[in-house]
N, C-alpha and C positions, 0 to 999 in steps of 0.2 A: 417769462410767463409760464405757468403750469396749468395743465388741465388733466382730467382723467384720461388714461390711455384708451385709445380706440383700436379695434381690430386692424384697421388699415395701417396703423403706425408700426405694426410688427415687422412688415416687410422692410421698411426703412431702417428700423433698429437692427435687424439681422444683417443688413448691408454694412452698417457702422461696425457691428461686432466682427464680421469677417475681415473688414479692412484693417481693424485695429490689431489683428493677430493676438487677440486676447488669450490669456493663459487659463481661461476658465470657460466651461461650456455656456452657451446661451441659456439664460435662466428659464425654467419652466414656470412662467408667470401665471399659468392657470392653476397652479398648486395653491390650495387654500392657505398655506403659510405665508404667501405674499399678501400682506394686508393692505398695502398701499401701492398703487401702480399709477405713475404720473408721466405724462409726456412733457418734455422741456421744449419750449417754443421760442423762436426769435421774435423780434418786433413785427415781422410780417406774418407770423402764424405758422411758419415752416418748422417742422420737427427737427430739432438739432440734437436730441438726446432723450434720455428717460431716467427716472429715479424709481427704484423699487424698495420697499421695506419688507424684509422677510424675517419672520420669527426664527430665532436660533436659540441654542442653549449653550451655556457656559458652565462647566463643572468646576467647583471649588473644592479642593482637597486640603484639609488642615490635619496634619498628623503630628503625633508626639514623637519628636526626634530622640527621646530617651529610650523608646522601645526598640527592639531589634529590627533589623531590616526585614527579616522573615515575617515578623508579626505585621509590620506596616504593609508589606507587599500582599499578604493574605487579606488584610482589611481593605486595601485598595481594590483587589481583585473582586471581592464580594460586593463592594460598593458599586463598582462599574458594571458588574453583571446585573444587579438590580436596577441601576440607573438606566442602562440600555433598554431593559424591558419596559420600564416606566415611560421612557422617552418615546418608544415605538407606540405605546398605547395612545399617546396624544399626537401622533403623527410626525414627531421629530426624528430624523434619521441620522443626525450627526450632532456632535458637540465640540466645543472648543475648550481648551485649557491654556492659561497663560502662566508661565513659570516665573515666579518671583523669588529671589532676585533674578534679573535677566541673565546673569552669568552662571546660573546653576545648570551647566550642561550635563552634569552627571544625572540629575533628576530627570531632565528631558530625555536623555538616552535610556534611562530605566523605563520610562513610560512607553517609549517607542519600541524597545526590545521586548518588553513583557506584556504590553496591553494594546498593541497595534495602533498607537497614536502615530500620526504622520506629521512631517514638517509642513507647516502652512506656507503658502507662497504669498508674496506681497509684504507689505509693511503693516503690522498690527497697529490699529488706531481705534479709539473709541470716542464717542461724543455723548454727553449727557443732555438729554432734552430738558431735564430739570433746570440746568444752568443756562440753557439757551432759549428756553420757551418763554 
């Protein structure tokens, strides 16, 4: 069962979070980017978890590989500078990028070295509400 999260649920959720030794901070669910906040209940109505939906951003970069590395790097730099500014205007403070093909470690290292991207922890997954709704 699911229901809207109630303020009293937070204490219980914080306990679950601490016990799990999670590798991420407890979410700031009061932030307006959390659009959906649900408590997960067992059949007796006891809170056993929660589900939150937070708006995030994903940057897609498509570059012409025939151009020089310098030109592409300059273009990426200018694009990211503008995108950061635009994201902050709408309240988004981070973005994600997925490197395809997955074995393109040179490109990943290039983004980390030159544009302060960081390795994400966990396993990257996605789900399409269009296919499952």
